[in-house]
C-alpha positions in Angstrom: 126.9 178.0 -181.7 125.5 177.0 -178.4 126.1 173.3 -179.2 129.7 174.1 -180.2 130.3 175.9 -177.0 128.8 173.0 -175.0 131.0 170.6 -176.9 134.1 172.7 -176.2 133.5 173.1 -172.4 131.6 170.1 -171.0 133.7 167.1 -170.1 137.0 169.0 -170.0 139.7 167.8 -167.6 139.2 170.8 -165.3 135.3 171.0 -165.5 133.0 170.5 -162.8 129.5 169.6 -164.0 126.2 169.6 -162.0 123.3 167.9 -163.5 119.7 168.3 -162.5 117.5 165.2 -163.2 113.7 164.6 -163.1 112.5 161.0 -163.2 115.8 160.0 -164.7 115.8 162.6 -167.4 118.5 165.3 -167.5 116.6 168.7 -167.2 119.5 171.0 -166.5 123.3 171.3 -166.5 125.8 173.7 -165.0 129.4 173.6 -166.1 132.2 175.4 -164.2 136.0 175.6 -164.2 138.5 177.1 -161.9 140.9 179.8 -163.1 143.5 179.5 -164.7 141.9 176.5 -166.4 138.7 178.1 -167.4 139.8 178.9 -171.0 140.6 176.2 -173.5 144.2 175.4 -173.8 145.7 175.0 -177.3 145.6 171.2 -177.0 141.9 171.3 -175.9 141.0 173.5 -178.8 142.7 171.1 -181.3 141.0 168.1 -179.6 137.6 169.7 -179.7 137.9 171.3 -183.2 136.3 168.3 -185.1 133.4 168.3 -182.6 133.0 172.1 -182.8 133.1 171.9 -186.6 130.4 169.3 -186.7 128.2 171.0 -184.2 128.6 174.6 -185.4 128.8 174.0 -189.2 128.7 177.3 -191.0 128.4 179.0 -187.6 131.9 177.9 -186.6 133.6 181.3 -187.4 130.9 183.0 -185.3 131.4 180.5 -182.5 135.2 181.0 -182.6 134.7 184.8 -182.6 132.4 184.5 -179.6 135.0 182.3 -177.7 137.8 184.7 -178.5 136.0 187.8 -177.1 134.9 185.8 -174.1 138.6 184.8 -173.4 139.7 188.4 -173.7 137.3 189.5 -171.0 138.0 186.6 -168.6 139.4 188.1 -165.3 143.1 187.3 -164.8 142.7 186.5 -161.2 141.4 183.5 -159.1 137.7 182.7 -159.7 135.2 180.1 -160.7 134.0 180.5 -164.2 130.4 179.3 -164.6 129.0 178.2 -168.0 127.5 177.0 -169.9 124.3 176.7 -167.8 121.5 175.0 -169.7 117.9 174.2 -168.7 115.4 172.1 -170.8 113.2 174.6 -172.7 110.0 173.1 -171.1 111.3 173.8 -167.6 112.9 177.2 -167.9 111.5 179.6 -165.3 110.5 176.8 -162.9 113.6 177.0 -160.6 115.9 174.4 -162.1 118.6 177.0 -162.9 118.2 178.6 -159.5 118.7 175.3 -157.8 121.8 174.5 -159.8 123.3 177.9 -159.2 122.5 177.8 -155.5 124.1 174.4 -155.1 127.2 175.3 -157.0 127.6 178.8 -155.3 127.6 177.0 -151.9 130.9 175.3 -153.0 132.2 178.7 -154.3 131.4 180.4 -151.0 133.0 177.6 -148.9 136.2 178.3 -150.9 135.7 182.1 -150.5 136.2 182.4 -154.2 134.7 185.0 -156.7 132.7 183.8 -159.6 132.4 184.9 -163.2 130.2 184.2 -166.2 129.0 185.5 -169.6 125.3 186.1 -170.3 123.6 187.0 -173.6 120.0 186.6 -172.5 118.3 189.4 -170.6 116.3 187.2 -168.3 119.4 185.3 -167.4 121.1 188.6 -166.3 118.2 189.2 -164.0 118.6 185.7 -162.5 122.3 186.1 -162.0 121.9 189.4 -160.4 119.6 187.8 -157.8 122.6 185.6 -157.0 124.9 188.5 -156.4 126.5 188.9 -159.9 127.0 192.3 -161.4 127.6 193.4 -164.9 131.3 194.5 -165.3 131.5 194.7 -169.0 129.6 194.4 -172.4 130.5 193.3 -175.9 128.6 193.1 -179.0 129.4 189.7 -180.5 127.8 188.7 -183.8 125.0 191.2 -183.1 124.2 189.9 -179.6 124.7 191.9 -176.4 127.0 189.8 -174.2 127.3 190.8 -170.6 130.3 189.8 -168.4 129.3 189.3 -164.9 131.2 189.0 -161.6 130.3 187.9 -158.1 132.8 188.8 -155.3 134.0 186.3 -152.9 131.7 185.6 -149.9 132.1 183.8 -146.7 130.1 180.5 -146.5 126.5 181.2 -145.7 126.4 184.9 -146.8 
């Protein structure tokens, strides 16, 4: 399901992608898109369907269910929508995600824009809270507790 979500989101026309590298190897990625372009359009869903089908396999219905619930919770106001954020498993907990978040949130703050994301891993919720995100909603999706998180607009440097 995560691979299908990455396939559907990364490389979209409206995506901004930050990459963390170490010795030429990609060790982390942060994807973001600005509202109202943060959810897949019908044409993007059709274009990415073969990739999602290949990546998700039998998990495709679960992946689509997850994307539909996420879309229903997406705020209908101006914001940056972050995600997916992925860090190489061997480097998780070593500051790569924090560095990516910090760098991207500087741009968000310069624009005085709020930010939004979904989290389904408890330790990630704790990390996002350190960056000013608060849980604004929950949904059980395929047996997983998903949290919807919001970070209000801030002036640059706050």
